[in-house]
C-alpha positions as CSV (number, residue, x, y, z in Angstrom):
1,M,70.8,110.0,79.6
2,A,71.3,106.4,78.6
3,V,68.1,106.2,76.8
4,L,69.1,109.0,74.4
5,E,72.0,107.0,73.1
6,P,71.9,106.6,69.3
7,T,71.2,102.8,69.5
8,N,68.3,103.3,71.9
9,L,66.8,106.0,69.8
10,L,66.9,103.8,66.7
11,L,65.2,101.0,68.6
12,L,62.5,103.4,69.9
13,A,62.0,104.4,66.2
14,C,61.6,100.7,65.3
15,A,59.1,100.2,68.1
16,L,57.0,103.1,66.7
17,I,57.1,101.6,63.2
18,Y,55.9,98.3,64.5
19,L,53.1,100.0,66.4
20,W,52.2,101.9,63.1
21,I,52.0,98.7,61.0
22,G,50.0,97.0,63.7
23,E,52.4,94.6,65.6
24,P,52.4,95.6,69.2
25,A,54.1,92.5,70.5
26,E,57.3,93.3,68.5
27,A,57.1,96.9,69.7
28,A,56.8,95.8,73.3
29,I,59.8,93.4,72.9
30,L,61.9,96.3,71.5
31,L,60.9,98.5,74.5
32,V,62.0,95.8,76.9
33,F,65.4,95.6,75.1
34,V,65.7,99.3,75.2
35,A,65.3,99.2,78.9
36,A,67.8,96.4,79.2
37,I,70.4,98.2,77.1
38,S,69.8,101.5,78.9
39,G,70.3,99.5,82.2
40,L,73.6,98.2,81.0
41,D,74.6,101.8,80.0
42,V,73.6,103.1,83.5
43,V,75.6,100.4,85.2
44,Q,78.7,101.2,83.1
45,Q,78.3,105.0,83.8
46,H,78.0,104.2,87.5
47,R,81.2,102.2,87.5
48,S,82.9,105.1,85.8
49,R,81.4,107.7,88.2
50,R,82.2,105.5,91.2
51,A,85.8,105.0,90.0
52,L,86.3,108.8,89.5
53,A,84.8,109.6,92.9
54,E,87.1,107.2,94.6
55,L,90.0,108.8,92.7
56,A,88.8,112.3,93.9
57,R,88.9,111.0,97.5
58,M,92.4,109.6,97.1
59,A,93.6,112.9,95.4
60,A,92.7,115.1,98.4
61,P,96.1,116.1,99.9
62,A,96.7,115.5,103.6
63,V,96.9,118.5,105.8
64,S,99.7,118.8,108.4
65,L,98.4,120.3,111.6
66,R,98.8,120.3,115.4
67,R,95.7,119.6,117.6
68,H,95.9,119.6,121.4
69,G,99.7,119.4,121.0
70,Q,99.7,116.4,118.8
71,E,101.1,116.4,115.3
72,L,98.7,115.0,112.7
73,S,98.2,114.5,109.0
74,L,94.5,114.5,108.1
75,P,92.3,114.9,105.0
76,P,91.1,118.4,104.4
77,D,87.5,117.6,105.4
78,Q,88.6,116.6,109.0
79,V,90.2,119.9,109.8
80,Q,88.5,121.6,112.9
81,Q,88.3,125.0,114.2
82,G,91.1,125.8,116.6
83,D,93.6,123.5,114.7
84,L,97.1,124.9,114.0
85,L,97.9,124.5,110.3
86,R,101.6,123.9,109.6
87,L,102.5,126.1,106.5
88,E,105.5,125.0,104.4
89,E,106.6,126.0,100.9
90,G,104.3,124.5,98.3
91,D,101.4,123.9,100.6
92,R,97.9,124.9,99.8
93,V,96.1,126.6,102.8
94,A,93.3,124.2,103.8
95,A,91.0,126.6,105.8
96,D,90.6,130.2,106.7
97,A,93.0,130.9,109.5
98,H,94.9,133.6,111.5
99,I,98.7,133.5,111.7
100,T,100.3,132.6,115.0
101,E,103.9,132.3,113.8
102,A,105.6,133.1,110.5
103,A,109.0,133.4,109.0
104,G,109.3,134.9,105.5
105,L,105.8,133.6,104.7
106,W,104.9,134.7,101.1
107,L,101.4,133.6,99.9
108,D,100.2,133.3,96.3
109,E,96.6,134.3,96.6
110,S,95.8,134.5,92.9
111,L,93.2,131.8,93.2
112,L,91.2,134.3,95.3
113,T,92.2,137.7,94.2
114,G,93.7,137.3,90.7
115,E,96.8,139.0,91.9
116,A,99.8,137.4,90.2
117,L,102.5,138.3,92.7
118,P,102.9,136.7,96.1
119,V,102.0,138.7,99.2
120,L,104.0,138.8,102.5
121,R,101.9,137.5,105.4
122,Q,103.7,137.2,108.7
123,R,102.1,139.6,111.2
124,V,100.7,137.6,114.2
125,G,96.9,137.5,114.0
126,E,96.9,138.4,110.2
127,P,94.1,136.5,108.4
128,I,94.9,134.1,105.5
129,Q,92.3,132.4,103.4
130,A,91.8,128.8,102.2
131,G,93.1,128.2,98.7
132,A,96.2,130.5,99.1
133,L,99.5,128.8,98.2
134,V,102.7,129.1,100.2
135,A,105.2,130.4,97.7
136,S,108.0,130.5,100.2
137,G,108.8,130.7,103.9
138,R,106.9,128.8,106.8
139,G,104.6,129.4,109.6
140,W,101.6,128.2,111.7
141,A,98.1,129.5,111.6
142,E,95.0,128.8,113.7
143,V,91.9,127.6,111.8
144,V,88.9,130.0,112.1
145,A,86.6,128.5,109.3
146,M,86.4,125.4,107.2
147,G,84.8,124.2,104.1
148,A,81.8,126.1,102.9
149,D,82.2,128.6,105.6
150,T,85.6,129.8,104.1
151,E,85.9,132.7,101.8
152,L,86.7,130.2,99.0
153,G,83.7,128.2,99.8
154,R,81.5,131.3,99.5
155,I,83.0,132.2,96.2
156,G,81.6,128.9,94.9
157,A,82.3,125.1,94.9
158,S,83.1,125.3,91.2
159,L,86.4,126.7,92.0
160,L,87.3,123.3,93.7
161,Q,86.3,121.2,90.7
162,V,88.3,120.8,87.6
163,N,86.9,118.8,84.6
164,P,89.5,116.5,83.2
165,P,90.3,117.3,79.5
166,L,89.6,114.8,76.8
167,T,92.5,112.6,76.0
168,R,94.0,112.2,72.6
169,L,92.3,108.9,72.0
170,Q,88.9,110.3,73.2
171,R,89.3,113.2,70.7
172,Q,90.1,110.7,68.0
173,T,87.1,108.5,69.0
174,R,84.8,111.5,68.9
175,R,85.9,112.6,65.5
176,L,85.7,108.9,64.2
177,T,82.2,108.2,65.6
178,S,80.9,111.7,64.5
179,R,82.1,111.2,60.9
180,L,80.9,107.5,60.8
181,T,77.5,108.5,62.1
182,I,77.1,111.2,59.5
183,A,78.2,108.8,56.8
184,I,75.9,106.0,58.0
185,L,72.9,108.2,58.2
186,A,73.5,109.5,54.7
187,L,74.0,106.0,53.3
188,T,70.8,104.6,55.1
189,T,68.8,107.6,53.8
190,V,69.9,107.0,50.2
191,L,69.1,103.2,50.5
192,L,65.8,103.9,52.1
193,L,64.7,106.1,49.2
194,I,66.0,103.7,46.6
195,H,64.5,100.6,48.2
196,G,61.1,102.4,48.9
197,A,60.9,103.8,45.4
198,V,61.8,100.4,43.7
199,T,59.6,98.2,45.9
200,G,56.9,100.5,47.1
201,R,57.2,98.8,50.6
202,W,58.1,101.8,52.6
203,S,57.6,100.3,56.1
204,E,59.7,97.3,55.2
205,A,62.4,99.7,53.7
206,L,62.3,101.8,56.9
207,L,62.7,98.7,59.1
208,A,65.6,97.5,56.9
209,T,67.4,100.8,56.9
210,L,67.0,101.2,60.7
211,A,68.4,97.7,61.1
212,L,71.3,98.6,59.0
213,A,71.9,101.8,61.0
214,L,71.8,99.7,64.3
215,A,74.3,97.3,62.8
216,L,76.7,100.0,61.5
217,L,76.8,102.6,64.3
218,P,79.9,102.3,66.4
219,N,78.2,103.4,69.6
220,E,80.2,101.0,71.8
221,I,83.6,102.6,70.9
222,P,83.3,105.9,73.0
223,V,81.7,103.9,75.9
224,V,84.4,101.3,76.0
225,L,87.3,104.0,75.8
226,A,85.7,106.1,78.6
227,L,85.1,103.1,80.9
228,F,88.6,101.6,80.3
229,L,90.3,104.9,81.2
230,A,88.1,105.5,84.3
231,L,88.6,101.9,85.6
232,G,92.2,102.0,84.6
233,A,92.7,105.1,86.8
234,L,91.0,103.3,89.6
235,R,93.3,100.2,89.3
236,L,96.3,102.5,89.3
237,G,95.1,104.0,92.6
238,R,94.8,100.6,94.1
239,I,98.6,99.9,93.5
240,G,99.5,103.3,95.0
241,V,99.5,105.5,91.9
242,L,97.0,108.2,91.6
243,A,96.0,109.2,88.0
244,R,94.7,112.9,88.2
245,W,93.6,112.8,84.5
246,P,92.6,110.0,82.2
247,A,95.2,111.1,79.7
248,A,97.9,109.8,82.1
249,V,96.4,106.3,81.8
250,E,96.5,106.6,78.0
251,S,100.0,107.8,77.9
252,L,101.6,105.1,80.1
253,G,101.9,102.7,77.3
254,S,104.1,105.1,75.3
255,T,106.5,106.0,77.9
256,T,110.1,105.6,76.8
257,V,112.1,107.4,79.6
258,L,111.5,107.4,83.4
259,A,113.3,110.4,84.9
260,V,113.2,110.1,88.7
261,D,114.7,111.6,91.8
262,K,117.2,109.6,93.7
263,T,116.2,110.5,97.3
264,G,113.0,108.9,98.5
265,T,112.2,107.3,95.1
266,L,115.2,105.0,94.5
267,T,116.3,105.3,98.1
268,Q,114.3,104.9,101.3
269,N,114.6,108.5,102.4
270,R,115.7,107.4,105.8
271,M,118.7,109.7,106.1
272,A,121.1,108.9,109.0
273,V,124.4,110.6,109.7
274,A,127.0,108.0,108.7
275,A,130.2,110.0,109.1
276,L,131.7,113.1,110.5
277,L,135.1,114.6,109.5
278,T,136.5,117.6,111.2
279,W,138.6,120.1,109.2
280,P,141.5,120.7,108.9
281,Q,142.3,118.0,111.6
282,A,140.6,115.4,109.4
283,E,139.4,113.4,112.5
284,G,136.7,110.9,111.4
285,W,133.8,109.6,113.2
286,R,131.4,106.6,112.5
287,P,128.1,105.7,114.2
288,H,129.7,102.9,116.3
289,Q,132.1,105.3,118.0
290,P,131.3,107.6,121.0
291,L,130.7,111.2,119.9
292,A,133.7,112.8,121.5
293,E,134.7,116.5,121.9
294,P,136.5,116.9,118.5
295,W,133.1,116.4,116.7
296,H,130.9,118.4,118.9
297,R,131.7,121.8,117.3
298,L,131.0,120.3,113.8
299,L,127.6,118.9,114.8
300,E,126.8,122.2,116.6
301,L,127.4,124.2,113.5
302,A,125.4,121.7,111.4
303,V,122.4,122.2,113.7
304,L,122.8,126.0,113.6
305,A,122.6,125.7,109.7
306,S,119.4,123.8,110.0
307,R,115.9,124.6,110.8
308,L,114.7,124.1,114.4
309,D,111.6,122.3,113.1
310,P,113.2,120.4,110.2
311,V,111.4,118.9,107.2
312,D,114.4,118.1,105.0
313,A,115.5,114.5,105.7
314,M,119.2,115.5,106.1
315,E,118.2,118.2,108.6
316,V,116.0,115.7,110.5
317,A,119.0,113.2,110.6
318,I,121.3,116.1,111.9
319,Q,118.7,117.1,114.6
320,R,118.2,113.4,115.7
321,L,121.9,112.8,116.1
322,A,122.4,116.0,118.1
323,S,119.4,115.2,120.3
324,E,120.7,111.7,121.0
325,R,124.4,112.3,121.3
326,L,125.0,116.0,121.9
327,R,122.2,117.4,124.1
328,H,123.1,115.3,127.2
329,Q,126.8,115.2,126.7
330,N,127.6,118.8,126.1
331,S,124.8,121.3,126.5
332,D,127.2,124.2,125.7
333,H,127.0,123.1,122.0
334,F,123.2,122.9,122.0
335,H,121.3,126.3,121.6
336,P,117.5,125.8,121.3
337,D,116.9,129.2,122.9
338,W,118.9,131.3,120.4
339,P,116.8,133.6,118.3
340,L,117.2,133.4,114.5
341,L,118.1,136.7,113.1
342,G,118.1,135.9,109.3
343,E,118.3,133.2,106.7
344,Y,120.2,133.0,103.3
345,P,118.5,130.2,101.3
346,I,120.1,128.0,98.7
347,T,120.5,129.5,95.2
348,Q,121.4,128.1,91.8
349,D,124.7,130.0,92.0
350,L,125.5,128.9,95.5
351,L,124.3,125.6,96.8
352,V,124.6,126.6,100.5
353,V,122.1,127.4,103.3
354,S,123.2,129.9,106.0
355,Q,121.6,131.0,109.1
356,L,122.4,134.0,111.4
357,W,121.7,133.6,115.2
358,S,122.2,135.7,118.3
359,D,123.3,134.3,121.6
360,A,122.2,135.4,125.1
361,D,124.8,138.2,125.1
362,G,123.7,139.6,121.8
363,T,126.7,138.3,119.8
364,Q,125.9,137.1,116.4
365,H,126.9,133.7,115.1
366,I,126.5,132.4,111.4
367,A,126.5,128.8,110.2
368,A,126.4,127.4,106.7
369,K,126.1,123.9,105.2
370,G,126.0,122.9,101.6
371,A,127.9,121.3,98.8
372,P,131.6,120.9,99.5
373,E,132.7,122.9,96.4
374,A,130.3,125.6,97.3
375,I,131.6,125.9,100.9
376,A,135.1,125.9,99.6
377,A,134.1,128.9,97.4
378,L,132.3,130.6,100.2
379,C,135.3,130.3,102.5
380,H,137.6,131.6,99.7
381,L,140.1,128.6,100.3
382,E,143.4,128.5,98.6
383,P,143.4,126.0,95.6
384,G,145.5,123.4,97.4
385,T,143.4,123.6,100.6
386,A,140.1,123.4,98.6
387,A,141.4,120.4,96.6
388,R,142.2,118.5,99.8
389,L,138.7,119.2,101.2
390,L,137.1,118.1,98.0
391,Q,139.2,115.0,97.9
392,A,138.1,114.0,101.4
393,A,134.4,114.6,100.3
394,E,135.0,112.5,97.2
395,Q,136.2,109.6,99.3
396,L,133.0,109.6,101.4
397,S,130.9,110.0,98.3
398,Q,132.4,106.9,96.7
399,E,130.8,105.0,99.5
400,G,127.4,106.1,98.3
401,L,127.2,108.7,101.1
402,R,125.6,112.1,100.5
403,V,128.2,114.7,101.7
404,L,127.7,118.2,103.0
405,A,130.4,120.6,104.2
406,V,129.8,122.8,107.2
407,A,131.3,126.3,107.8
408,S,131.1,129.0,110.4
409,G,132.0,132.7,110.7
410,L,135.7,133.2,111.5
411,D,134.7,134.5,115.0
412,G,131.0,134.8,115.4
413,A,129.7,136.5,112.3
414,P,132.3,139.0,111.0
415,R,131.8,141.0,107.8
416,H,134.3,141.5,105.1
417,P,136.5,144.5,106.0
418,E,135.3,146.3,102.7
419,L,131.8,146.5,104.2
420,S,130.9,149.5,106.2
421,T,128.1,147.6,108.1
422,T,128.5,146.4,111.7
423,E,126.6,143.8,113.7
424,S,124.2,146.4,115.0
425,E,123.2,147.5,111.5
426,P,120.9,145.7,109.0
427,L,121.9,142.3,107.6
428,P,124.1,142.2,104.5
429,P,122.2,141.4,101.4
430,Q,124.2,138.3,100.4
431,V,126.0,135.6,102.5
432,H,129.3,136.3,100.6
433,D,129.5,139.4,102.7
434,F,130.5,137.3,105.7
435,L,133.8,135.8,106.4
436,F,133.7,131.9,106.7
437,Q,136.0,129.0,107.6
438,P,135.3,125.4,107.0
439,I,134.6,123.2,110.0
440,G,134.2,119.8,108.5
441,L,132.2,117.3,106.5
442,I,129.0,115.5,107.4
443,A,128.0,112.4,105.4
444,F,124.6,110.7,105.3
445,A,123.5,107.2,104.3
446,D,120.2,106.7,102.5
447,P,119.8,103.0,101.8
448,I,118.5,102.0,98.3
449,R,115.0,100.5,98.4
450,P,115.4,96.7,98.1
451,E,112.8,96.4,95.3
452,V,114.4,99.1,93.1
453,P,117.1,96.9,91.1
454,L,114.3,94.4,90.1
455,A,112.0,97.2,89.2
456,I,114.7,99.0,87.0
457,A,115.5,95.6,85.3
458,R,111.7,95.3,84.5
459,A,111.6,98.7,83.0
460,Q,114.7,98.2,80.9
461,A,113.4,94.8,79.7
462,A,110.3,96.7,78.5
463,G,112.3,99.1,76.5
464,V,112.1,102.0,78.9
465,R,115.2,103.9,80.0
466,V,115.5,104.9,83.6
467,V,117.3,108.2,84.3
468,M,118.3,109.2,87.8
469,I,118.4,113.0,88.8
470,S,120.2,113.9,92.0
471,G,121.4,116.9,93.9
472,D,124.3,114.8,95.2
473,A,127.9,114.9,94.2
474,P,128.7,112.8,91.0
475,A,130.5,110.1,93.0
476,T,127.5,109.7,95.3
477,A,125.0,109.6,92.5
478,R,127.1,107.1,90.5
479,S,127.5,104.8,93.5
480,I,123.7,104.7,94.1
481,A,123.1,104.2,90.3
482,D,125.4,101.2,90.3
483,Q,123.6,99.7,93.3
484,A,120.2,100.3,91.5
485,G,121.4,98.7,88.2
486,L,121.6,101.7,86.0
487,P,124.0,101.6,82.9
488,P,127.5,102.7,83.5
489,G,128.7,106.1,82.4
490,E,130.0,109.4,83.7
491,P,127.2,111.6,85.2
492,I,126.4,115.0,83.7
493,C,126.5,117.7,86.4
494,G,124.2,120.7,86.8
495,A,127.0,123.1,86.1
496,E,127.7,121.4,82.8
497,L,124.0,121.5,81.8
498,G,124.1,125.2,81.7
499,R,127.1,125.2,79.3
500,L,125.7,122.8,76.8
501,D,123.5,124.1,73.9
502,P,120.4,122.2,73.1
503,S,121.9,120.2,70.2
504,Q,124.9,119.1,72.4
505,L,122.7,118.2,75.3
506,A,120.4,116.1,73.0
507,R,123.4,114.1,71.8
508,R,124.9,113.6,75.3
509,I,121.5,112.8,77.0
510,Q,121.1,109.7,74.8
511,N,123.9,107.8,76.6
512,T,123.6,109.3,80.1
513,A,121.6,107.7,82.9
514,V,122.8,109.8,85.9
515,F,122.5,113.6,86.4
516,A,124.2,114.9,89.5
517,R,124.2,118.3,91.3
518,V,121.0,119.2,89.4
519,M,119.0,122.1,90.6
520,P,115.1,121.8,90.4
521,Q,114.9,124.6,87.8
522,Q,117.2,122.5,85.5
523,K,114.7,119.6,85.3
524,L,112.8,121.5,82.8
525,Q,115.9,121.6,80.6
526,L,116.2,117.9,80.9
527,V,112.6,117.2,80.0
528,R,112.9,119.4,76.8
529,A,116.2,117.9,75.9
530,L,114.8,114.3,76.2
531,Q,111.6,115.2,74.3
532,A,113.8,116.8,71.5
533,A,115.5,113.5,71.2
534,G,112.2,111.9,70.5
535,E,111.5,110.5,74.0
536,V,108.2,110.2,75.7
537,V,109.1,111.4,79.2
538,A,107.7,110.5,82.7
539,M,109.3,113.0,85.0
540,G,109.3,112.8,88.8
541,G,109.5,115.7,91.1
542,D,108.3,117.0,94.5
543,G,109.1,120.6,95.0
544,V,107.7,124.0,94.0
545,N,110.4,124.5,91.5
546,D,109.7,121.1,89.9
547,A,106.3,122.2,88.7
548,P,107.4,123.5,85.3
549,A,109.1,120.3,84.5
550,L,106.2,118.2,85.6
551,K,103.8,120.2,83.5
552,A,106.1,120.0,80.5
553,A,106.7,116.3,80.8
554,D,104.5,113.9,78.8
555,I,103.6,112.4,82.2
556,G,104.4,114.4,85.3
557,V,104.9,112.3,88.4
558,A,104.7,113.9,91.8
559,M,105.6,112.3,95.2
560,G,102.6,111.8,97.4
561,K,104.3,111.8,100.8
562,R,106.9,114.4,100.4
563,G,105.5,116.3,97.4
564,T,104.3,119.8,97.7
565,A,100.8,120.8,96.7
566,V,102.2,122.7,93.7
567,A,104.0,119.5,92.4
568,R,100.8,117.4,92.9
569,E,98.6,119.9,91.1
570,A,101.1,120.1,88.2
571,A,101.5,116.3,87.9
572,D,99.4,113.7,86.0
573,L,100.4,110.9,88.4
574,V,101.0,111.0,92.1
575,L,103.1,108.1,93.7
576,L,101.1,107.7,97.0
577,R,104.1,105.9,98.6
578,D,107.0,107.6,96.8
579,D,107.9,104.1,95.5
580,F,109.7,103.7,92.2
581,S,108.6,100.1,91.9
582,A,104.9,101.3,91.9
583,L,105.7,103.5,88.9
584,V,106.9,100.5,87.0
585,D,103.9,98.5,88.1
586,A,101.9,101.5,86.6
587,L,103.7,101.1,83.3
588,A,102.7,97.4,83.2
589,L,99.1,98.2,84.1
590,G,99.0,100.9,81.4
591,R,100.2,98.4,78.8
592,R,97.6,95.9,80.1
593,I,94.8,98.6,79.7
594,E,96.0,99.4,76.3
595,A,96.2,95.8,75.2
596,N,92.7,95.0,76.5
597,L,91.4,98.2,74.9
598,H,92.5,96.9,71.5
599,R,91.1,93.5,72.2
600,A,87.7,95.2,72.8
601,L,88.0,97.3,69.7
602,G,89.0,94.4,67.5
603,Y,86.1,92.4,68.9
604,T,83.7,95.3,68.2
605,L,84.8,95.7,64.6
606,A,84.7,91.9,64.0
607,I,81.2,91.2,65.5
608,H,79.5,94.2,63.6
609,L,80.9,93.1,60.2
610,P,78.6,90.0,59.7
611,I,75.6,91.9,61.2
612,A,76.2,94.8,58.8
613,V,76.5,92.4,55.8
614,L,73.3,90.7,56.6
615,S,71.4,94.0,57.1
616,L,72.7,95.4,53.8
617,M,71.8,92.4,51.7
618,P,67.9,93.1,51.6
619,L,68.6,96.7,50.7
620,L,70.9,95.8,47.8
621,L,68.8,92.9,46.7
622,P,65.1,93.7,47.3
623,Q,63.9,90.1,46.5
624,L,65.8,88.8,49.7
625,P,63.8,88.8,53.0
626,L,65.0,90.8,56.0
627,L,66.6,88.1,58.1
628,L,67.9,90.3,61.0
629,L,65.1,92.3,62.5
630,P,65.7,95.2,64.8
631,V,64.7,93.0,67.8
632,H,67.5,90.6,66.9
633,I,70.1,93.3,66.7
634,A,69.1,94.5,70.0
635,L,69.5,91.0,71.5
636,L,73.0,90.8,70.0
637,H,73.8,94.1,71.8
638,L,73.1,92.4,75.1
639,V,76.1,90.1,74.1
640,I,78.4,92.7,72.6
641,D,78.2,95.4,75.4
642,P,79.1,93.2,78.4
643,A,81.8,91.5,76.3
644,C,83.4,94.9,75.5
645,T,83.3,96.4,78.9
646,V,83.3,93.7,81.6
647,V,85.1,90.8,80.0
648,F,87.9,92.5,78.1
649,E,88.5,95.2,80.7
650,G,89.1,92.6,83.3
651,I,91.5,90.3,81.5
652,P,94.9,90.0,83.3
653,A,98.2,91.1,81.6
654,T,100.3,88.6,79.7
655,P,104.0,88.2,80.4
656,Q,104.9,89.4,77.0
657,L,103.7,92.9,77.7
658,M,106.7,94.0,79.6
659,Q,109.1,92.4,77.2
660,Q,108.3,94.5,74.1
661,P,109.0,98.1,73.2
662,P,106.6,101.0,74.1
663,R,103.8,101.9,71.7
664,P,104.5,104.9,69.6
665,A,102.9,108.0,71.0
666,D,101.2,108.9,67.8
667,A,99.8,105.4,67.2
668,P,96.2,105.6,65.9
669,L,93.2,104.2,67.8
670,F,92.8,101.4,65.4
671,T,96.2,100.0,64.4
672,A,96.8,98.1,61.1
673,Q,97.0,94.8,63.2
674,T,93.6,95.6,64.9
675,W,92.1,96.2,61.4
676,H,93.6,93.1,59.9
677,Q,92.6,90.8,62.7
678,A,89.1,92.2,62.9
679,L,88.5,91.9,59.1
680,V,89.9,88.3,59.0
681,Q,87.6,87.3,61.9
682,G,84.6,89.3,60.8
683,G,85.1,88.1,57.2
684,L,85.2,84.4,58.3
685,L,81.9,84.9,60.3
686,S,80.2,86.8,57.5
687,A,81.0,83.9,55.2
688,L,79.4,81.5,57.6
689,V,76.2,83.4,58.3
690,L,75.8,84.1,54.5
691,A,76.1,80.4,53.9
692,A,73.3,79.8,56.4
693,A,71.2,82.7,54.9
694,F,71.4,81.1,51.4
695,W,71.1,77.5,52.4
696,P,68.6,75.9,50.0
697,D,65.1,74.6,51.0
698,L,64.8,76.6,54.3
699,A,62.0,78.8,55.2
700,V,62.6,82.4,56.1
701,T,62.1,81.7,59.8
702,E,64.5,78.7,59.6
703,Q,67.1,80.9,57.8
704,R,66.6,83.6,60.4
705,S,67.1,81.0,63.2
706,W,70.3,79.7,61.8
707,V,71.7,83.1,61.2
708,F,70.7,84.4,64.6
709,A,72.1,81.3,66.4
710,L,75.4,81.6,64.5
711,L,75.7,85.2,65.4
712,L,75.0,84.5,69.1
713,I,77.4,81.6,69.4
714,S,80.1,83.1,67.1
715,G,80.0,86.2,69.4
716,G,81.3,84.0,72.1
717,V,83.9,82.5,69.8
718,L,85.2,86.0,69.1
719,V,85.5,86.6,72.8
720,W,87.6,83.3,73.0
721,W,89.7,84.3,70.1
722,N,90.6,87.8,71.2
723,G,90.7,87.2,75.0
724,D,93.2,85.4,77.2
725,R,92.1,81.7,77.0
726,R,93.6,81.1,80.4
727,S,91.3,83.7,82.0
728,T,88.1,82.8,83.8
729,L,86.6,86.0,82.4
730,T,87.3,85.0,78.9
731,R,85.6,81.6,79.4
732,A,82.6,83.2,81.0
733,G,82.4,85.8,78.2
734,S,82.5,83.3,75.5
735,L,79.4,81.6,77.0
736,I,77.2,84.7,77.1
737,G,75.9,84.2,73.5
738,V,75.4,80.5,74.1
739,G,73.5,81.2,77.2
740,L,71.2,83.7,75.5
741,W,70.6,81.2,72.6
742,L,69.6,78.5,75.1
743,L,67.2,80.9,76.8
744,V,65.5,81.6,73.5
745,Q,65.1,77.8,73.0
746,V,63.9,76.8,76.3
747,I,61.6,79.7,77.2
748,P,58.1,78.7,75.9
749,G,56.7,81.0,73.2
750,L,59.8,83.2,73.0
751,A,61.1,81.9,69.7
752,P,57.9,82.4,67.8
753,L,57.6,85.9,69.3
754,L,61.0,86.7,67.8
755,E,59.9,85.1,64.5
756,L,62.4,82.3,64.9
757,A,61.8,78.6,64.1
758,P,62.6,75.9,66.7
759,T,66.1,74.5,66.3
760,P,66.2,70.9,65.4
761,P,68.3,68.7,67.8
762,A,70.7,67.8,64.9
763,L,71.3,71.4,64.2
764,A,71.8,72.1,67.9
765,L,74.5,69.4,68.0
766,G,76.1,70.9,64.8
767,F,76.2,74.2,66.3
768,T,78.0,72.8,69.3
769,A,80.5,71.1,67.2
770,L,81.1,74.3,65.3
771,V,81.7,76.2,68.5
772,I,84.4,73.7,69.5
773,A,86.0,73.8,66.1
774,L,85.9,77.6,65.8
775,A,87.4,78.0,69.3
776,W,90.6,76.2,68.1
777,V,90.9,78.0,64.8
778,P,94.3,79.9,65.0
779,V,92.9,83.2,63.9
780,G,94.2,85.8,66.3
781,S,95.6,84.8,69.7
782,S,95.8,86.4,73.1
783,S,99.4,87.2,72.6
784,A,98.7,88.8,69.3
785,A,95.8,90.8,70.7
786,A,98.0,92.0,73.5
787,Q,100.6,93.5,71.2
């Protein structure tokens, strides 16, 4: 509850003391201020909760389903009974359902059962439960229950909620505020006992020590940090980057390396077949040419090596070309009715996908597609033949095209002669048991996103390296890297990664911007190598096998459109549009949040220093009157709290932020520059208020009026010093204290109630001149505060 905050509890204690000594008017004023400060806290907490609620709504992954024959992508809460859920590797099952179709569907049901190993679920009508994860395979399932009616819903809604962990800065803040609170309470207790024993005025001593505690307690710091992180996460969401945890917002300012996928992040993920090359005839086709008979067989085999309901962008491009050019020209090469007998998926040792089919006569046919060097190995080509095939692939790759080779069985799907199995017997355990021949090459164009070169230049100007990770051939990856503006240099291939020991890789990785033929499992090796070299790594990924790397990275970045549920759950950030420029924008926003946070912290330290000095003086020198009463400190909090949260949080970024190196990851909450700037500003204001406090020939109420007016107005000056002077918010924030001071002057009876003397016109003019002068004193600037 906001009323139980330390500041409010101290004010309530002061109100009780005023009632005890017979001054109900002062007690009533303090209670009004407690209500006002509690109201501000409630508003701030509401803003944080609203930001987190909007982020939770954005974080809900879309569900792919079929409803009344129409393919849809909907939020989980819009799934209806009777919908057909599309189940793909990495998806989280959105509702209880019954399987209608499945191919090698293995589900991880550990969330529900605790069983660590995936379970095979592919019998038609077999029930599956919401919350299960598709470990491999694919299928369709009809929804029978949703939401609270599912088995997961009956287990309890708590399973669907994850409390974000405290960030490093939040842990630092809690430790700092806890230690300071204990030290301040111990100090005020000692001063209370000494002052009361020396003077015998215990009620005055108690008020003075409570005022000192109000001045010293850093209660704004945790509130400011929590609000900045929550609103920062919301601002990220509005530029298309979902922050799943506040720690991601905090870490953005320290990022030194962005390691991202090529396809769909740097490129548009709009694959189109750009070239066909038959083998060994080497007849080439380009999209402007008619698709004649020489290329029909190549496209037919490419289709047979792809899924009938493709998800991969290259398989979609193959199916699209076949549908547009092949289906109507030569139906003999189009086989939508052939049953699939078996699949041989891609492995780290063999970058090839193979599928075994049966025609209407029962004859088996096998087709394969994959990396040209892998197809050459699969076909057991002679060295000279393999070299010519790879040279042809290299020529296409140098155009920036992604190249796959296509192969077929020598005649149907023959086995090696050494095998005793026949076509009527069970499938061989590995694809190498078939005899293959190369059919040709198929090349894909995926244009680079037009905004990528500028985004990479922005990142590099900010001291952030961009590393591209691709499954393509080195020549293709290098060509795209050149278009994107990455530094020159030979790519490191996935096969080479396996041969390098950690120390060698750490050295090589420092000067390498492109990694080609990388398997998803190798991303974890890259993350660890970059971290071993001292980098703070933001790693992008979208597949099930990317999850370990995303988890190990300092900031895991999942793709929102094409990313699996596993990748999103492992990541800290989700790119809702799979757009690299949004990630660079997130870096800039992270630096803005960090710069504004340090503005707010510096302001908090600086404004508390003169208040603390004035509150301490009567306890050290008992003959001095108590100038700042608890009610005055409460009024000052009505200036400090909005300045910390509303004004500084909303200040826009300065151009210099993306032209300086990243902040060190282990940098403390209060940097040396923050301390120096706060002490200089606070020291100057302390000198001014002490001069007013000791001005000769002034009554106590006059001294109090001068001091209180100076603190209110100088609070606005501090906002002006630490903020961005071009910002409307800064100008408005600098007038909060002036406005409050004017209210005290113009509302009849308020100044005497606060034990303040009326301000003479000459003094008011002097204060106005002082505000103008202080506003131009070159102590701290917006650019300095931003660094």
